[in-house]
MDAnalysis code that builds the backbone (N, CA, C; Angstrom):
import MDAnalysis as mda
import numpy as np

u = mda.Universe.empty(702, n_residues=234, atom_resindex=np.repeat(np.arange(234), 3), trajectory=True)
u.add_TopologyAttr("name", ["N", "CA", "C"] * 234)
u.add_TopologyAttr("resid", np.arange(1, 235))
u.add_TopologyAttr("resname", ["MET", "SER", "ASP", "LEU", "LYS", "ASP", "ARG", "PRO", "ILE", "ASN", "LYS", "LEU", "ALA", "ILE", "ASP", "SER", "ARG", "LYS", "LEU", "TRP", "GLU", "GLY", "CYS", "ILE", "LEU", "ALA", "SER", "CYS", "VAL", "HIS", "ALA", "VAL", "MET", "LEU", "ALA", "GLU", "TYR", "PRO", "PHE", "THR", "LEU", "ASP", "GLU", "ASN", "GLN", "TRP", "SER", "GLY", "GLY", "ILE", "TYR", "VAL", "MET", "GLU", "ASN", "TYR", "GLU", "GLY", "GLU", "LYS", "ALA", "ALA", "LEU", "VAL", "PHE", "SER", "ASN", "ASP", "GLU", "ASP", "ASN", "GLU", "LEU", "MET", "LEU", "GLY", "MET", "CYS", "ARG", "ASP", "PHE", "MET", "SER", "ARG", "ARG", "THR", "ASP", "LEU", "VAL", "LEU", "SER", "GLU", "GLU", "TYR", "ALA", "MET", "SER", "HIS", "TYR", "ARG", "GLY", "ALA", "PRO", "GLU", "GLU", "ILE", "ARG", "ASP", "MET", "ALA", "GLN", "ALA", "LEU", "SER", "LEU", "LEU", "PHE", "GLN", "ILE", "LYS", "ASP", "GLY", "GLU", "LYS", "TYR", "LEU", "PRO", "PHE", "VAL", "THR", "ALA", "GLY", "PHE", "TRP", "GLY", "GLU", "GLY", "GLY", "GLN", "VAL", "PHE", "SER", "HIS", "ASP", "ASP", "HIS", "GLU", "ASP", "TRP", "LEU", "ASP", "HIS", "GLY", "GLY", "HIS", "ILE", "LEU", "GLU", "THR", "LEU", "MET", "MET", "PRO", "PHE", "GLU", "GLU", "ALA", "MET", "PRO", "TYR", "TYR", "GLU", "VAL", "LYS", "CYS", "SER", "MET", "ASP", "THR", "PRO", "ARG", "MET", "GLU", "ILE", "ALA", "GLU", "ARG", "ILE", "TYR", "ARG", "GLU", "ARG", "ILE", "GLN", "CYS", "PRO", "THR", "LYS", "LYS", "VAL", "VAL", "LEU", "LYS", "ASN", "GLU", "GLU", "ILE", "ALA", "VAL", "LEU", "GLU", "ALA", "THR", "GLY", "PRO", "TYR", "ASN", "ILE", "ASP", "VAL", "CYS", "GLN", "GLU", "VAL", "PHE", "GLY", "GLN", "PHE", "GLY", "VAL", "VAL", "PHE", "GLU", "GLU"])
u.atoms.positions = np.array([
    [87.823, 117.561, 123.735],
    [86.718, 117.178, 122.864],
    [85.438, 116.942, 123.639],
    [85.512, 116.242, 124.768],
    [84.304, 115.853, 125.494],
    [84.073, 116.762, 126.688],
    [82.812, 117.264, 126.831],
    [82.502, 118.074, 127.989],
    [82.345, 117.224, 129.244],
    [82.503, 115.900, 129.119],
    [82.412, 115.010, 130.276],
    [83.791, 114.604, 130.794],
    [84.822, 115.038, 130.119],
    [86.166, 114.521, 130.378],
    [86.582, 114.621, 131.834],
    [86.353, 115.762, 132.452],
    [86.838, 115.972, 133.815],
    [85.717, 116.009, 134.842],
    [84.529, 115.530, 134.487],
    [83.405, 115.613, 135.402],
    [83.352, 114.379, 136.299],
    [82.999, 114.572, 137.556],
    [82.955, 113.442, 138.493],
    [81.757, 112.542, 138.205],
    [81.752, 111.379, 138.839],
    [80.621, 110.466, 138.748],
    [79.590, 110.868, 139.808],
    [78.344, 111.039, 139.373],
    [77.262, 111.444, 140.269],
    [76.258, 110.309, 140.431],
    [75.632, 110.261, 141.598],
    [74.545, 109.316, 141.818],
    [73.233, 109.990, 141.449],
    [72.454, 109.358, 140.563],
    [71.167, 109.899, 140.152],
    [70.052, 109.365, 141.048],
    [69.034, 110.187, 141.251],
    [67.892, 109.797, 142.083],
    [66.901, 108.976, 141.257],
    [67.329, 107.775, 140.869],
    [66.506, 106.882, 140.058],
    [66.382, 105.547, 140.775],
    [65.170, 105.076, 140.933],
    [64.899, 103.752, 141.479],
    [64.812, 102.794, 140.295],
    [65.828, 101.952, 140.131],
    [65.894, 101.138, 138.922],
    [64.739, 100.157, 138.820],
    [64.272, 99.627, 139.935],
    [63.134, 98.711, 139.898],
    [61.869, 99.431, 139.450],
    [61.636, 100.647, 139.966],
    [60.470, 101.427, 139.564],
    [60.560, 101.821, 138.091],
    [61.775, 102.069, 137.617],
    [61.956, 102.387, 136.202],
    [61.569, 101.191, 135.338],
    [61.972, 99.986, 135.750],
    [61.571, 98.785, 135.016],
    [60.055, 98.642, 135.012],
    [59.424, 98.871, 136.151],
    [57.971, 98.784, 136.220],
    [57.319, 99.800, 135.287],
    [57.906, 100.985, 135.177],
    [57.393, 101.996, 134.260],
    [57.507, 101.569, 132.811],
    [58.588, 100.865, 132.491],
    [58.749, 100.329, 131.133],
    [57.688, 99.278, 130.840],
    [57.394, 98.438, 131.838],
    [56.363, 97.414, 131.665],
    [54.994, 98.064, 131.459],
    [54.675, 99.091, 132.236],
    [53.386, 99.764, 132.069],
    [53.284, 100.403, 130.691],
    [54.324, 101.093, 130.259],
    [54.315, 101.703, 128.922],
    [54.122, 100.640, 127.846],
    [54.736, 99.475, 128.030],
    [54.619, 98.395, 127.056],
    [53.216, 97.805, 127.049],
    [52.599, 97.684, 128.228],
    [51.225, 97.173, 128.307],
    [50.266, 98.114, 127.590],
    [50.417, 99.408, 127.833],
    [49.562, 100.389, 127.164],
    [49.777, 100.342, 125.654],
    [51.032, 100.324, 125.247],
    [51.361, 100.269, 123.826],
    [50.756, 99.038, 123.174],
    [50.876, 97.893, 123.819],
    [50.409, 96.651, 123.216],
    [48.886, 96.598, 123.100],
    [48.171, 97.095, 124.120],
    [46.711, 97.033, 124.036],
    [46.161, 98.034, 123.027],
    [46.909, 99.102, 122.738],
    [46.442, 100.096, 121.770],
    [46.936, 99.820, 120.360],
    [47.824, 98.852, 120.207],
    [48.491, 98.634, 118.925],
    [47.540, 98.172, 117.824],
    [46.528, 97.404, 118.169],
    [45.590, 96.948, 117.140],
    [44.921, 98.132, 116.450],
    [44.615, 99.163, 117.226],
    [43.975, 100.356, 116.664],
    [44.990, 101.289, 116.018],
    [46.197, 101.333, 116.581],
    [47.213, 102.271, 116.100],
    [48.486, 101.520, 115.699],
    [48.456, 100.753, 114.610],
    [49.623, 99.936, 114.240],
    [50.847, 100.764, 113.847],
    [50.644, 102.036, 113.510],
    [51.774, 102.886, 113.122],
    [52.691, 103.199, 114.302],
    [52.263, 102.858, 115.522],
    [53.116, 103.085, 116.699],
    [54.015, 101.888, 117.004],
    [54.073, 100.924, 116.095],
    [54.768, 99.660, 116.349],
    [56.167, 99.841, 116.920],
    [56.946, 100.771, 116.390],
    [58.351, 100.896, 116.779],
    [58.581, 101.791, 117.992],
    [57.523, 102.264, 118.645],
    [57.709, 103.193, 119.756],
    [58.220, 102.517, 121.024],
    [57.839, 101.259, 121.260],
    [58.293, 100.512, 122.439],
    [58.659, 99.098, 122.003],
    [59.861, 98.649, 122.319],
    [60.290, 97.308, 121.940],
    [61.134, 96.682, 123.045],
    [60.978, 95.371, 123.224],
    [61.812, 94.600, 124.144],
    [62.577, 93.537, 123.365],
    [63.796, 93.289, 123.780],
    [64.570, 92.154, 123.287],
    [65.335, 91.606, 124.484],
    [64.792, 90.536, 125.087],
    [65.381, 90.053, 126.336],
    [65.225, 91.121, 127.400],
    [66.325, 91.511, 128.026],
    [66.281, 92.545, 129.059],
    [66.516, 93.943, 128.530],
    [66.529, 94.121, 127.208],
    [66.780, 95.434, 126.605],
    [65.452, 96.068, 126.189],
    [65.195, 97.256, 126.693],
    [63.987, 98.011, 126.353],
    [64.393, 99.245, 125.561],
    [63.731, 99.474, 124.427],
    [64.037, 100.614, 123.568],
    [62.757, 101.388, 123.301],
    [62.805, 102.689, 123.485],
    [61.667, 103.536, 123.122],
    [62.158, 104.654, 122.207],
    [61.310, 105.035, 121.249],
    [61.661, 106.068, 120.288],
    [60.393, 106.789, 119.879],
    [60.451, 108.121, 119.755],
    [59.262, 108.861, 119.355],
    [59.427, 109.443, 117.958],
    [58.378, 110.096, 117.486],
    [58.351, 110.602, 116.112],
    [59.347, 111.727, 115.892],
    [59.875, 112.322, 116.970],
    [60.878, 113.374, 116.844],
    [62.292, 112.813, 116.760],
    [62.413, 111.497, 116.843],
    [63.728, 110.870, 116.774],
    [64.415, 110.742, 118.108],
    [63.765, 111.210, 119.199],
    [64.334, 110.999, 120.530],
    [64.308, 109.509, 120.837],
    [65.375, 109.032, 121.445],
    [65.497, 107.591, 121.649],
    [66.161, 107.303, 122.986],
    [65.717, 106.240, 123.628],
    [66.355, 105.774, 124.857],
    [66.383, 104.258, 124.845],
    [67.466, 103.693, 125.361],
    [67.585, 102.239, 125.501],
    [68.046, 101.944, 126.921],
    [67.414, 100.949, 127.525],
    [67.724, 100.550, 128.888],
    [68.002, 99.055, 128.918],
    [69.016, 98.661, 129.656],
    [69.348, 97.248, 129.823],
    [69.119, 96.877, 131.282],
    [68.258, 95.878, 131.495],
    [67.947, 95.414, 132.846],
    [68.491, 94.000, 133.048],
    [68.822, 93.683, 134.292],
    [69.213, 92.312, 134.605],
    [68.004, 91.421, 134.353],
    [68.212, 90.320, 133.679],
    [67.099, 89.467, 133.245],
    [66.785, 88.436, 134.329],
    [66.362, 88.934, 135.514],
    [66.070, 88.043, 136.642],
    [64.948, 88.655, 137.470],
    [64.716, 88.133, 138.661],
    [63.637, 88.632, 139.505],
    [63.838, 90.085, 139.927],
    [65.095, 90.528, 140.015],
    [65.372, 91.878, 140.504],
    [65.149, 92.951, 139.440],
    [65.443, 92.628, 138.176],
    [65.286, 93.584, 137.076],
    [65.950, 94.923, 137.381],
    [67.178, 94.863, 137.867],
    [67.908, 96.084, 138.164],
    [68.468, 96.694, 136.883],
    [68.510, 98.021, 136.848],
    [69.077, 98.711, 135.700],
    [70.585, 98.472, 135.645],
    [71.064, 98.063, 134.484],
    [72.487, 97.884, 134.281],
    [73.080, 99.035, 133.470],
    [72.289, 99.555, 132.535],
    [72.832, 100.511, 131.580],
    [71.704, 101.299, 130.942],
    [71.931, 102.587, 130.696],
    [70.978, 103.414, 129.968],
    [71.699, 104.316, 128.983],
    [71.010, 104.646, 127.880],
    [71.601, 105.457, 126.820],
    [70.486, 106.283, 126.184],
    [70.749, 107.572, 125.923],
    [69.727, 108.453, 125.359],
    [70.253, 109.246, 124.171],
    [69.312, 109.591, 123.288],
    [69.618, 110.475, 122.150],
    [68.568, 111.580, 122.099],
    [69.028, 112.811, 122.170],
    [68.139, 113.967, 122.098],
    [68.709, 114.947, 121.086],
    [68.051, 115.072, 119.943],
    [68.561, 115.947, 118.889],
    [68.491, 117.430, 119.259],
    [67.775, 117.762, 120.341],
    [67.695, 119.154, 120.781],
    [68.735, 119.473, 121.856],
    [69.537, 118.496, 122.236],
    [70.565, 118.710, 123.248],
    [71.608, 119.715, 122.759],
    [72.123, 120.497, 123.689],
    [73.196, 121.440, 123.361],
    [74.505, 120.721, 123.052],
    [74.539, 119.409, 123.253],
    [75.756, 118.647, 122.983],
    [75.841, 118.154, 121.534],
    [74.909, 118.524, 120.701],
    [74.845, 117.920, 119.368],
    [76.086, 118.194, 118.515],
    [76.863, 119.227, 118.852],
    [78.086, 119.482, 118.089],
    [79.251, 118.633, 118.577],
    [79.044, 117.835, 119.639],
    [80.106, 117.011, 120.209],
    [79.929, 115.524, 119.960],
    [78.696, 115.084, 119.748],
    [78.376, 113.700, 120.045],
    [78.717, 112.676, 118.970],
    [78.900, 113.091, 117.740],
    [79.044, 112.110, 116.666],
    [80.422, 111.465, 116.646],
    [80.675, 110.590, 117.592],
    [81.913, 109.815, 117.595],
    [81.782, 108.686, 118.599],
    [82.509, 107.605, 118.366],
    [82.520, 106.508, 119.327],
    [83.160, 106.958, 120.631],
    [84.171, 107.823, 120.536],
    [84.866, 108.294, 121.732],
    [83.908, 109.039, 122.646],
    [83.057, 109.911, 122.066],
    [82.134, 110.665, 122.911],
    [81.079, 109.744, 123.508],
    [80.537, 108.842, 122.698],
    [79.520, 107.925, 123.208],
    [80.039, 107.164, 124.419],
    [81.275, 106.696, 124.356],
    [81.827, 105.901, 125.436],
    [82.276, 106.752, 126.625],
    [82.469, 108.065, 126.406],
    [82.915, 108.912, 127.522],
    [81.855, 108.998, 128.620],
    [80.599, 108.737, 128.291],
    [79.548, 108.742, 129.306],
    [79.753, 107.631, 130.346],
    [80.529, 106.604, 129.983],
    [80.679, 105.428, 130.843],
    [82.083, 105.306, 131.415],
    [82.853, 106.383, 131.337],
    [84.180, 106.393, 131.936],
    [84.055, 106.138, 133.431],
    [84.803, 105.164, 133.940],
    [84.760, 104.834, 135.354],
    [83.752, 103.757, 135.710],
    [82.934, 103.351, 134.737],
    [81.983, 102.259, 134.976],
    [82.722, 100.924, 134.908],
    [82.167, 99.861, 135.463],
    [82.802, 98.544, 135.354],
    [83.007, 98.151, 133.887],
    [84.019, 97.341, 133.652],
    [84.350, 96.939, 132.283],
    [83.165, 96.281, 131.580],
    [82.409, 95.463, 132.311],
    [81.249, 94.807, 131.720],
    [80.249, 95.829, 131.189],
    [80.054, 96.918, 131.919],
    [79.134, 97.974, 131.504],
    [79.665, 98.677, 130.267],
    [80.955, 98.951, 130.245],
    [81.542, 99.630, 129.084],
    [81.413, 98.769, 127.836],
    [81.597, 97.469, 127.995],
    [81.432, 96.564, 126.851],
    [79.987, 96.561, 126.360],
    [79.040, 96.541, 127.297],
    [77.619, 96.608, 126.920],
    [77.306, 97.913, 126.192],
    [77.857, 99.008, 126.711],
    [77.603, 100.317, 126.104],
    [78.136, 100.373, 124.680],
    [79.301, 99.781, 124.466],
    [79.877, 99.738, 123.119],
    [78.923, 99.041, 122.164],
    [78.355, 97.912, 122.603],
    [77.429, 97.165, 121.757],
    [76.106, 97.917, 121.575],
    [75.596, 98.502, 122.661],
    [74.311, 99.193, 122.590],
    [74.375, 100.431, 121.707],
    [75.535, 101.053, 121.626],
    [75.676, 102.280, 120.827],
    [75.396, 102.040, 119.347],
    [75.444, 100.780, 118.912],
    [75.116, 100.477, 117.509],
    [73.673, 100.838, 117.192],
    [72.806, 100.811, 118.201],
    [71.402, 101.174, 117.995],
    [71.216, 102.672, 117.817],
    [72.247, 103.443, 118.115],
    [72.146, 104.901, 118.086],
    [72.920, 105.520, 116.928],
    [73.341, 104.704, 115.999],
    [74.131, 105.219, 114.893],
    [73.277, 105.993, 113.889],
    [73.826, 107.083, 113.406],
    [73.227, 107.820, 112.297],
    [74.322, 108.059, 111.257],
    [73.905, 108.369, 110.059],
    [74.881, 108.516, 108.970],
    [75.524, 109.895, 109.017],
    [76.833, 109.909, 108.952],
    [77.604, 111.144, 108.912],
    [78.547, 111.054, 107.724],
    [78.171, 111.641, 106.606],
    [78.948, 111.480, 105.387],
    [78.848, 110.049, 104.892],
    [79.978, 109.371, 104.824],
    [80.005, 107.978, 104.367],
    [80.027, 106.992, 105.531],
    [80.039, 107.506, 106.752],
    [80.164, 106.628, 107.920],
    [78.915, 106.679, 108.785],
    [78.743, 105.633, 109.582],
    [77.699, 105.610, 110.603],
    [78.372, 105.719, 111.968],
    [77.925, 106.699, 112.760],
    [78.531, 106.946, 114.056],
    [77.444, 107.061, 115.123],
    [77.750, 106.686, 116.374],
    [76.734, 106.768, 117.435],
    [76.444, 108.211, 117.827],
    [75.167, 108.507, 118.043],
    [74.712, 109.821, 118.467],
    [74.103, 109.653, 119.859],
    [74.930, 109.832, 120.884],
    [74.522, 109.579, 122.270],
    [74.736, 110.848, 123.071],
    [73.656, 111.410, 123.618],
    [73.767, 112.668, 124.359],
    [73.772, 112.482, 125.874],
    [73.349, 111.317, 126.353],
    [73.375, 111.056, 127.798],
    [73.545, 109.560, 128.025],
    [74.292, 109.234, 129.074],
    [74.496, 107.834, 129.425],
    [74.546, 107.665, 130.931],
    [74.172, 106.488, 131.405],
    [74.161, 106.213, 132.842],
    [74.207, 104.707, 133.042],
    [74.525, 104.284, 134.264],
    [74.640, 102.852, 134.516],
    [74.290, 102.552, 135.973],
    [74.020, 101.279, 136.243],
    [73.655, 100.852, 137.585],
    [74.721, 99.986, 138.217],
    [74.911, 100.173, 139.523],
    [75.814, 99.338, 140.322],
    [75.229, 99.211, 141.718],
    [75.075, 97.976, 142.188],
    [74.625, 97.753, 143.555],
    [73.295, 98.407, 143.893],
    [72.393, 98.458, 142.918],
    [71.075, 99.044, 143.151],
    [71.023, 100.557, 143.032],
    [72.161, 101.185, 142.740],
    [72.198, 102.637, 142.556],
    [72.522, 102.968, 141.100],
    [72.197, 104.199, 140.686],
    [72.369, 104.614, 139.296],
    [73.335, 105.784, 139.234],
    [74.309, 105.702, 138.311],
    [75.376, 106.684, 138.237],
    [75.487, 107.286, 136.837],
    [76.027, 108.516, 136.801],
    [76.237, 109.217, 135.537],
    [77.301, 110.285, 135.761],
    [77.894, 110.756, 134.672],
    [78.777, 111.919, 134.766],
    [77.979, 113.208, 134.744],
    [76.684, 113.121, 134.513],
    [75.784, 114.272, 134.620],
    [75.173, 114.323, 136.013],
    [74.876, 115.537, 136.486],
    [73.986, 115.631, 137.633],
    [72.560, 115.449, 137.111],
    [71.581, 115.403, 138.002],
    [70.223, 115.051, 137.567],
    [69.663, 116.076, 136.576],
    [69.952, 117.346, 136.798],
    [69.439, 118.387, 135.904],
    [70.018, 118.248, 134.506],
    [71.339, 118.064, 134.410],
    [71.965, 117.898, 133.096],
    [71.491, 116.615, 132.419],
    [71.331, 115.557, 133.215],
    [70.849, 114.289, 132.676],
    [69.482, 114.477, 132.027],
    [68.591, 115.194, 132.689],
    [67.269, 115.471, 132.117],
    [67.384, 116.325, 130.863],
    [68.253, 117.343, 130.898],
    [68.383, 118.272, 129.774],
    [68.894, 117.593, 128.510],
    [69.719, 116.554, 128.674],
    [70.387, 115.964, 127.510],
    [69.838, 114.587, 127.122],
    [68.649, 114.257, 127.601],
    [68.021, 113.010, 127.159],
    [67.201, 112.299, 128.208],
    [67.502, 112.507, 129.485],
    [66.778, 111.808, 130.529],
    [65.297, 112.131, 130.548],
    [64.931, 113.316, 130.045],
    [63.520, 113.706, 130.014],
    [62.674, 112.743, 129.190],
    [63.300, 112.023, 128.262],
    [62.588, 111.038, 127.443],
    [61.973, 109.965, 128.341],
    [62.587, 109.737, 129.500],
    [62.165, 108.662, 130.401],
    [61.259, 109.152, 131.534],
    [60.901, 110.424, 131.557],
    [60.162, 110.965, 132.695],
    [58.831, 110.252, 132.925],
    [58.101, 109.952, 131.854],
    [56.821, 109.254, 132.020],
    [57.028, 107.881, 132.647],
    [58.124, 107.222, 132.292],
    [58.409, 105.884, 132.829],
    [58.713, 105.921, 134.314],
    [59.089, 107.082, 134.822],
    [59.428, 107.206, 136.237],
    [58.266, 107.715, 137.079],
    [57.112, 107.967, 136.435],
    [55.926, 108.377, 137.187],
    [55.385, 107.204, 137.992],
    [54.831, 107.451, 139.165],
    [54.103, 106.380, 139.862],
    [52.873, 105.994, 139.052],
    [52.410, 104.772, 139.245],
    [51.273, 104.257, 138.477],
    [50.079, 105.199, 138.530],
    [49.798, 105.768, 139.706],
    [48.620, 106.620, 139.898],
    [48.673, 107.888, 139.055],
    [49.871, 108.317, 138.645],
    [50.003, 109.477, 137.762],
    [50.128, 109.045, 136.307],
    [50.810, 107.928, 136.089],
    [51.079, 107.493, 134.718],
    [49.813, 107.047, 133.992],
    [48.930, 106.308, 134.688],
    [47.768, 105.759, 134.008],
    [46.823, 106.846, 133.493],
    [46.500, 107.881, 134.292],
    [45.686, 108.971, 133.740],
    [46.355, 109.678, 132.560],
    [47.690, 109.791, 132.621],
    [48.426, 110.386, 131.501],
    [48.233, 109.567, 130.229],
    [48.386, 108.246, 130.327],
    [48.212, 107.393, 129.158],
    [46.759, 107.389, 128.670],
    [45.828, 107.471, 129.615],
    [44.417, 107.492, 129.241],
    [44.132, 108.632, 128.262],
    [44.694, 109.794, 128.566],
    [44.480, 110.965, 127.710],
    [45.337, 110.885, 126.449],
    [46.618, 110.614, 126.629],
    [47.551, 110.612, 125.496],
    [47.163, 109.593, 124.437],
    [46.709, 108.415, 124.872],
    [46.433, 107.324, 123.939],
    [44.938, 107.139, 123.657],
    [44.105, 108.025, 124.210],
    [42.648, 107.913, 124.031],
    [42.164, 106.516, 124.416],
    [42.558, 106.076, 125.608],
    [42.216, 104.736, 126.061],
    [40.791, 104.692, 126.607],
    [40.039, 103.674, 126.219],
    [38.733, 103.461, 126.815],
    [38.882, 102.577, 128.056],
    [37.786, 102.450, 128.811],
    [37.850, 101.716, 130.077],
    [38.245, 100.250, 129.912],
    [37.668, 99.506, 128.947],
    [38.057, 98.090, 128.822],
    [39.558, 97.899, 128.584],
    [40.143, 98.732, 127.734],
    [41.572, 98.557, 127.456],
    [42.439, 99.047, 128.618],
    [41.972, 100.053, 129.342],
    [42.690, 100.456, 130.556],
    [42.711, 99.320, 131.565],
    [41.588, 98.635, 131.711],
    [41.516, 97.525, 132.666],
    [42.410, 96.366, 132.250],
    [42.466, 96.092, 130.956],
    [43.343, 95.022, 130.462],
    [44.809, 95.383, 130.724],
    [45.179, 96.609, 130.375],
    [46.564, 97.048, 130.569],
    [46.960, 96.987, 132.035],
    [46.059, 97.400, 132.919],
    [46.384, 97.392, 134.351],
    [46.523, 95.964, 134.872],
    [45.628, 95.076, 134.468],
    [45.723, 93.686, 134.947],
    [47.037, 93.050, 134.515],
    [47.387, 93.209, 133.247],
    [48.627, 92.630, 132.740],
    [49.830, 93.217, 133.481],
    [49.798, 94.536, 133.649],
    [50.893, 95.220, 134.342],
    [51.090, 94.668, 135.752],
    [50.012, 94.560, 136.498],
    [50.127, 94.131, 137.892],
    [50.603, 92.681, 137.986],
    [50.124, 91.826, 137.110],
    [50.570, 90.430, 137.132],
    [52.029, 90.316, 136.690],
    [52.404, 91.129, 135.722],
    [53.776, 91.039, 135.191],
    [54.803, 91.497, 136.220],
    [54.512, 92.581, 136.930],
    [55.500, 93.064, 137.902],
    [55.493, 92.218, 139.178],
    [54.379, 91.539, 139.448],
    [54.322, 90.685, 140.636],
    [55.171, 89.434, 140.447],
    [55.191, 88.883, 139.244],
    [55.974, 87.676, 138.942],
    [56.805, 87.939, 137.685],
    [57.925, 88.641, 137.825],
    [58.674, 89.117, 136.659],
    [59.177, 88.035, 135.709],
    [59.411, 86.814, 136.215],
    [59.985, 85.781, 135.345],
    [58.945, 84.792, 134.829],
    [57.673, 85.001, 135.183],
    [56.628, 84.093, 134.727],
    [55.826, 84.716, 133.591],
    [55.247, 83.865, 132.749],
    [54.394, 84.331, 131.667],
    [53.062, 84.833, 132.225],
    [52.519, 85.842, 131.574],
    [51.172, 86.332, 131.873],
    [50.299, 85.982, 130.677],
    [49.078, 85.531, 130.939],
    [48.193, 85.079, 129.863],
    [47.113, 86.117, 129.591],
    [47.007, 86.534, 128.343],
    [45.924, 87.409, 127.911],
    [44.729, 86.523, 127.567],
    [43.613, 86.744, 128.256],
    [42.448, 85.873, 128.129],
    [41.726, 86.101, 126.807],
    [40.990, 85.082, 126.366],
    [40.297, 85.157, 125.082],
    [39.336, 86.337, 125.011],
    [38.621, 86.603, 126.108],
    [37.688, 87.729, 126.095],
    [38.415, 89.065, 125.995],
    [39.639, 89.127, 126.523],
    [40.444, 90.341, 126.409],
    [40.986, 90.485, 124.985],
    [41.396, 89.369, 124.412],
    [41.856, 89.389, 123.015],
    [40.741, 89.891, 122.110],
    [39.506, 89.476, 122.387],
    [38.364, 89.906, 121.575],
    [38.163, 91.416, 121.647],
    [38.400, 91.995, 122.824],
    [38.284, 93.449, 122.970],
    [39.288, 94.157, 122.060],
    [40.523, 93.668, 122.055],
    [41.557, 94.280, 121.217],
    [41.273, 94.046, 119.740],
    [40.843, 92.848, 119.413],
    [40.574, 92.497, 118.020],
    [39.465, 93.363, 117.439],
    [38.503, 93.763, 118.263],
    [37.391, 94.593, 117.795],
    [37.859, 95.970, 117.338],
    [39.019, 96.420, 117.848],
    [39.527, 97.748, 117.467],
    [40.429, 97.698, 116.247],
    [40.898, 96.528, 115.866],
    [41.775, 96.401, 114.704],
    [42.015, 94.948, 114.371],
    [41.023, 94.269, 113.780],
    [41.115, 92.816, 113.573],
    [42.287, 92.370, 112.708],
    [42.777, 93.251, 111.851],
    [43.871, 92.852, 110.950],
    [45.243, 93.022, 111.594],
    [45.264, 93.574, 112.800],
    [46.544, 93.864, 113.453],
    [46.780, 93.014, 114.696],
    [45.913, 92.056, 114.946],
    [46.019, 91.295, 116.183],
    [47.273, 90.430, 116.230],
    [47.780, 89.991, 115.082],
    [49.029, 89.213, 115.062],
    [50.211, 90.061, 115.522],
    [50.198, 91.340, 115.131],
    [51.257, 92.252, 115.564],
    [51.168, 92.469, 117.071],
    [49.933, 92.611, 117.580],
    [49.738, 92.740, 119.031],
    [50.330, 91.540, 119.765],
    [50.031, 90.362, 119.263],
    [50.513, 89.144, 119.906],
    [52.042, 89.115, 119.931],
    [52.649, 89.522, 118.845],
    [54.114, 89.536, 118.770],
    [54.711, 90.514, 119.781],
    [54.127, 91.695, 119.889],
    [54.644, 92.713, 120.809],
    [54.431, 92.284, 122.258],
    [53.259, 91.733, 122.584],
    [53.035, 91.211, 123.933],
    [54.093, 90.157, 124.284],
    [54.388, 89.301, 123.332],
    [55.343, 88.228, 123.580],
    [56.730, 88.729, 123.923],
    [57.077, 89.945, 123.475],
    [58.403, 90.492, 123.759],
    [58.644, 90.687, 125.251],
    [57.573, 90.918, 126.026],
    [57.782, 91.137, 127.468],
    [56.993, 90.127, 128.317],
    [56.851, 88.906, 127.777],
    [56.394, 87.790, 128.588],
    [54.895, 87.631, 128.727],
    [54.124, 88.161, 127.762],
    [52.668, 88.018, 127.786],
    [52.245, 87.164, 126.589],
    [51.518, 86.091, 126.850],
    [51.107, 85.176, 125.781],
    [49.587, 85.161, 125.671],
    [49.092, 84.801, 124.489],
    [47.657, 84.710, 124.249],
    [47.126, 83.357, 124.711],
    [45.948, 83.364, 125.305],
    [45.289, 82.129, 125.694],
    [44.943, 81.305, 124.451],
    [45.160, 79.999, 124.528],
    [44.897, 79.152, 123.370],
    [43.469, 78.612, 123.434],
])
């Protein structure tokens, strides 16, 4: 049933700390642009150490990081409706086959995380997972090699793995960011990654910049910032 059944475990060329930093940058950009573009609300979300991103094509990725100073990747899961595996994936057995050989704690996490990937199949809801990977001892493993991992969902995370110097110009164009909001996003990003467990404060003058682009959406901005440790100045 599973094309992963007899495949060995491979080490992926992923720096889990840099991946976390990429998630933080994407979240900073998303949050500063949200007042103007509230329809993007569900594209980036945090819940504790769990980061979820989803685009308008239904591609989805979820990452679980250790909730401490290290922020190491513990688990990743992807859904790509264009994957050649789409005739295999609709089952709990297939979703979990991506984590065969992983520590029991990881397999338990994957079982729980797969609930976020369920789609309706007839009368049942089943997980639709095309790629999976996990972290151990600072390294990242998968039953896919890097090329297959990218082909079956890892490509969703490519922007998150860009260095800051490449990612920021990309976001500038993609999100039509002006200079003031780019500066706000960069400041928050740098403070957040420097002190991962401390709150970062968005200053009143920065809040005013965001409010000017969408005054009725500033409460939503505040809520999204709060998901990854950024609070508004009182």
